[in-house]
VOKOLBA-195468 format. One record per atom (N, C-alpha, C): x, y, z. Coordinates in steps of 0.02 Angstrom, whole numbers, plus 50000, padded with zeros to 5 digits. Example, Ala and Ser with C-alpha at 12.3 -4.5 7.8 and 13.67 -1.06 7.14 Angstrom:
<recs>
506604971650390 506154977550390 506604983550390 506424988850354 506844994750357 506455000250394 
</recs>
This chain:
<recs>
500394993949999 500004999949998 500445006350000 500295011049960 500695017249958 500645020850022 501215023550040 501265027550106 500745033150108 500595036650055 500115042150058 499435039550074 499245033550046 498605030650056 498555028250138 499115025550159 499105023350230 498945029650276 499325034750261 499225040950301 498555043450297 498255043650238 497525045150232 497075040650276 497215034550277 496785030250313 496835031650391 497495032750411 497645034450483 497255040650502 497315045850459 497005052150475 496225051350478 495985047550431 495255046450429 495025042450486 495345037250508 495215033350562 495275037350627 495705041350635 495775045250696 495175049850704 495005053150647 494415057850649 493785053850672 493645048450641 493155044150662 493125042150734 493715039650755 493755036750827 493665042350870 493935048350862 493825054050903 493065055650917 492675054450862 491975055650867 491575049850901 491785044050884 491365037850910 491605035050976 492165037550998 492485034551059 491985033451116 491565038251133 491065037251191 490665031251185 490555028751126 490135022651110 490465016351134 491145016851137 491505010651154 491835011351218 491595015251263 491845016051332 491835009451370 492385006251386 492364999951426 492184993951387 492104994251319 491904988251282 492484983951262 492434977851267 492954972751247 493574974951279 493664973751348 494204975351385 494354969451429 495004968551448 495154963451496 494744963551556 494564957251581 494814950951562 494434947751498 494064951351469 493734949251405 494224950951345 494284945751301 494714946851242 494304948251182 493674946451178 493284947251117 492694943051124 492234943751072 491594940251077 491694932551076 491344929151119 491354921951123 492004918551135 492524922651158 493174919551175 493174917651247 493594912951268 493724912651342 494044918551370 493914920351430 494204925951464 494914925051493 495244930351509 495904929651540 495864925751609 495264926551648 495144922851704 495234915551694 494954912951633 495024906051615 495664904251588 495974908051547 496574906651509 497194907751546 497234913051584 497894914951620 498474915351573 498374918851518 498904919251469 499444924151490 499264929151530 499724934251555 500184931251615 499884926551647 500274923751707 500354929351758 500874929351792 501024934351844 501144941351816 500714946351838 500784953051813 501124957751862 501094956251926 501374960351982 502084961851966 502214968551974 502854971451961 503084971351888 502684969051841 502834969551774 502684976551743 503074978451690 503004984451652 502624982351591 502014985451579 501574983551525 501424989351478 501344987351417 501154992651369 500554989651326 500034993951319 499454991951279 499404995751215 499394992051159 499274995051090 498554995651075 498335001751070 497595003051060 497265002751127 497465007251172 497265006451242 496545008951252 496245012551203 495545014351207 495435018251270 494865016651303 494665020451363 495065018651425 495525014151421 495965012951481 495725007351526 495215004151513 494934998751559 495404992851562 495744990751506 496194985051512 496844986851553 497064993151544 497634995451584 497384995651659 496764997251672 496564997051738 496514990351767 496364985351727 496364978151744 497124976451768 497554978651725 498304977651739 498464980551806 498264986751818 498424990251881 498164986051940 497574983451933 497234979251986 497624972952001 498044971151952 498404965051964 499184966551982 499314972851991 499974974652023 500484976551974 500284978051910 500844980251863 501194986451888 501854986651880 502214992451910 502174998851866 502124997851801 502065003751759 501515002551700 501115007451687 500595006751639 500715011751582 500835008251525 500955012751463 500435011151411 500215015951370 499725014551321 499805019651263 499625017051202 499585021251142 498925020351111 498655025551087 498025025051049 497995031151001 497655029350947 497585034050889 497175040050906 496695039450950 496155044650962 496375048651021 496325055451014 496445059751068 495875058951120 495285057751096 494715056751142 494815050851190 495055045451157 495185039351198 495745041051253 496275043851228 496795045551277 496555049951334 496195054851320 495915058851371 495445055051424 495065050451394 494605046051434 495055041851478 495535038651447 495985034151485 496355037651541 496595043651525 496955047751578 496465048751638 495865050651625 495385051751679 495235045151719 495105039951677 494965033251711 495495031051759 496155032351735 496715029751772 497045035051816 496675040051833 496985045751872 497295043451937 497025037951968 497235035452030 497955032652020 498135031251960 498795027951948 499255032651911 499125039051919 499485044151878 500255043451883 500485041451943 501245040951955 501575035651913 501215030651886 501515025651849 501195024751779 500895030451757 500525030551692 500875034551640 500925031451585 501225035151521 500755033751466 500445039051437 499985037651379 500205041651319 500135039351260 500395042451201 499795042251150 499675047651119 499215048151058 499675046850998 499455042650951 499765041850892 499615034950858 499795034150797 499645027650762 500125022250786 499885015650789 500265010350812 500885008550768 500855011150705 501345009550660 502015013750673 501955018850715 502565023150731 502655023550805 503305024550823 503495025350891 503455033050911 503005034550956 502945041550977 503405043651032 503835039151053 504305040551109 504335035251161 504145029251143 504115023951187 504795020351192 505045019051248 505755016151251 505785008751226 506395007751201 506555001151172 506764996051228 506574989251212 506764984151262 506664985351331 506094988651346 505894990751413 505314986551445 504944983651402 504324980751429 504314973551436 504014971051494 503924963951507 503364960951464 502834965151456 502244963051419 501994968851373 501864966651309 501454971451270 500854967751247 500304970951247 499704967351227 499184972151190 498754969251154 498264973051115 497584969051115 497094972551147 496444969351150 495944971751098 495834967851045 495374969450990 495504976550960 496154977350945 496344983750915 496854982650855 497164977050852 497754976450802 497494976550732 496894974850717 496594974750650 496534981750626 496614987150660 496564993550637 497234996050605 497774992450614 498394994550584 498334994450506 498654999350480 498694999750404 499354996550378 499794994350423 500434991350404 500634986550462 500384980650456 500514975550506 501254974350519 501654973150466 502384971950478 502714977950518 502534984150504 502824989550539 502604989950610 501954988050627 501714987850691 502024982650732 502154976850701 502484971550735 503214972950754 503494976250706 504224978550715 504244983150775 503784987550785 503774992350840 503674987950906 503184983750905 503034979750964 503654975750986 503994972750936 504614968850947 505144972650982 505204979250958 505744983650982 505554985651051 504934986251072 504764988551139 504894983251195 504854977151175 504894971251218 505594969751245 505714968251302 506334965451331 506444958551298 507044956551291 507174949251269 506774944351313 506374939951287 505974935651330 505284937951350 505174944251323 504534947551340 503964944151303 503344945851325 502734942751300 502324947551258 502054945451207 501564949451165 500934945251154 500394947951177 499734944751171 499234949451136 498874946751083 498364951151055 497754947351033 497204950651029 496604947451002 496314951850947 495934948350906 495594952250853 495014947950823 494614951550783 494074947550749 494374942250696 494054936250702 494264930650658 494234932450589 494714931150545 494664933350474 494064930450436 493814924850457 493264921750427 492574924850448 492604928250502 491954930250531 491494935050484 491844940550457 491454944450417 491364942350345 491684936350330 491584933450260 490894929850254 490654928750315 490024924550312 489464929050338 488904929150299 488364933550307 487734929550322 487254932550359 486604929150370 486084931150315 485784926350285 485264927850235 484734923150259 484204926350290 483654922250316 483874917750370 483834910950362 484014906050410 484694903150385 484974905350336 485604902650310 486174907050318 486764904550320 487434908350320 487784907450253 487974912850225 488224912050156 488924915450153 489394912450123 490034915350109 489944920550055 490134926950074 489994932550024 490634935449996 491244933850022 491854936249998 492394931650012 492894931249967 493424926849974 493854927950033 494034922450070 494444922850129 495134925550111 495334924250045 496034925550025 496104933050002 495594937049997 495614943849983 495784948050040 496384950750039 496694954450098 496674962250079 496744966250136 496824973450123 496294977250161 496334983950157 495844988050200 495154987250172 494674988050217 493974987750197 493564992150247 493054995350226 492664999150265 492234994450316 492294996850381 491984993050436 491194993850425 490884988250405 490204988550380 489674991750428 489674990650493 489174993550535 489205000850543 489755004150520 489905011150538 489665015450482 489335020950501 489145025850448 489715030450433 490215030950476 490805035650465 491375031350433 491805034950402 492405031350367 492805027750427 492895021050419 493295017050466 493555011150430 494205011650412 494555006550373 494925001250419 494664995250413 494984989650448 495394985750398 495954982550422 496364978550378 496164971150384 495874968750326 495674961650325 496264957550306 496504952950349 497054948850336 496894941450354 497274936950323 497124930150341 497474928650406 497244923250440 497574921350502 498294919250491 498404916250434 499104914150417 499554920350409 499244925550383 499674931850374 499914934150440 499454934350494 499654936550557 500194932350583 500134925650578 500604921150603 501294921550569 501274921950504 501914922450466 502224929250477 501864934650487 502174940950499 502484941150569 502154937850620 502454937350685 503124933750679 503124928050648 503764924350634 504294928050601 504104931650551 504564936050514 504824941550556 504474944050603 504694949650645 505164947050703 505174940350710 505624937650762 505304934750823 504624934350819 504234931750879 504214924350874 504164921050933 504084913650940 503344912850961 502934909950925 502194908950942 502164903250986 501764904951042 501684899751097 500944897251098 500464900951073 499794898651078 499344902651028 498944899150993 498394902350951 497704899550978 497264903950991 496654901551023 496064904550977 495614899350958 495044900950917 494424898050953 494484896351012 493914892751051 493314897351055 492724894051049 492094897951058 491754895751119 491554900751160 491154899451219 490494902551210 489984898251204 489264900651195 488954901751262 488514907051270 488264908651331 487494907051332 487174908251387 486454906751395 486004911551357 486264917051332 485864921751297 485494919151235 485704913351211 485384910551155 484684908551174 484504907951235 483824905951260 483404912151269 483644917751253 483234923851265 482654924751220 482654921451158 482124922051110 482264927551061 482774931551073 482944937051026 483254934150960 482954935250903 483214931850839 483914934550822 484064940750835 484744943250819 485274939650866 485124938650928 485574934950972 485624928050951 485074924950933 485114917850911 485544916450849 485474921250798 485904920250739 486644921950756 486754926550801 487474927750818 487754921750847 487374918350892 487624912450927 487704906550875 487214906150830 487244901350783 487884901450735 488034907950719 488594909450678 489264907550714 489294909550777 489864908150816 489954900050827 489354896550825 489404889550833 489744886150771 489714889450714 489944886950653 490714889650641 490814895650660 491464898950644 491644903450698 492314903350720 492534907750771 492394915050756 492224918550809 492104926050798 492764929450809 493234927250845 493834930650863 494374925550880 495014927950885 495574924150899 496034927850948 496494923850976 496974926351020 497674923250998 498204927150997 498884924350986 499284926751044 499694921951071 500214923351124 500914921251096 501334926051096 502044924551073 502544927651120 503164926351107 503694929251149 504284931851103 504644936951127 505234939251092 505794934851106 506064931551055 506634926751062 507224930251101 
</recs>
């Protein structure tokens, strides 16, 4: 993708996120990784967090960093594209001001974050907003100490390829077609990067990470009994195809 187009997408996404941020206050944050995924309370992917230095990519409203603070993380760092999100996170985390460092900027660039400083870097349902996955992963790799952990979750690449038509689910777009696409439920410009699961895995390996776990498990809830047809179809879809995935890896 041409650099000028990437910059256009970044600027457009920033403008949109500054506007819609209040709608996403506290949504999809630790211990939740994403829709129908097991939670951190069940998975324990992070292990011991006490006294660890953590950085969140796409920190949003700050709720996941607050979760890390509750588990004893010694320093809380975050980066987010949206000024609105950063302001909200700063307010939410005001009690942890002495160990908080937040940066506004795109995840593809380093806004002043130290290299080889972090025990844990993570991203909860944000990594798919990158316009340049290799560059983002290079930044993450540089932030981590040797032996450090990187964990992220995102929408499963197959999820939005399958659409509901009546009582059927139909494949509407090739899984192999990659690149930016407009986030369908949004009325405002919002470009998400559609990538195959293998692309994430191979780019992680190329960046120098050692993959430890890939999770596509689906956990269905009792909501399916509510009688709401939209809820029923959402659950039925998740029963056929994962809605999201998690990858845990380490810096060699």
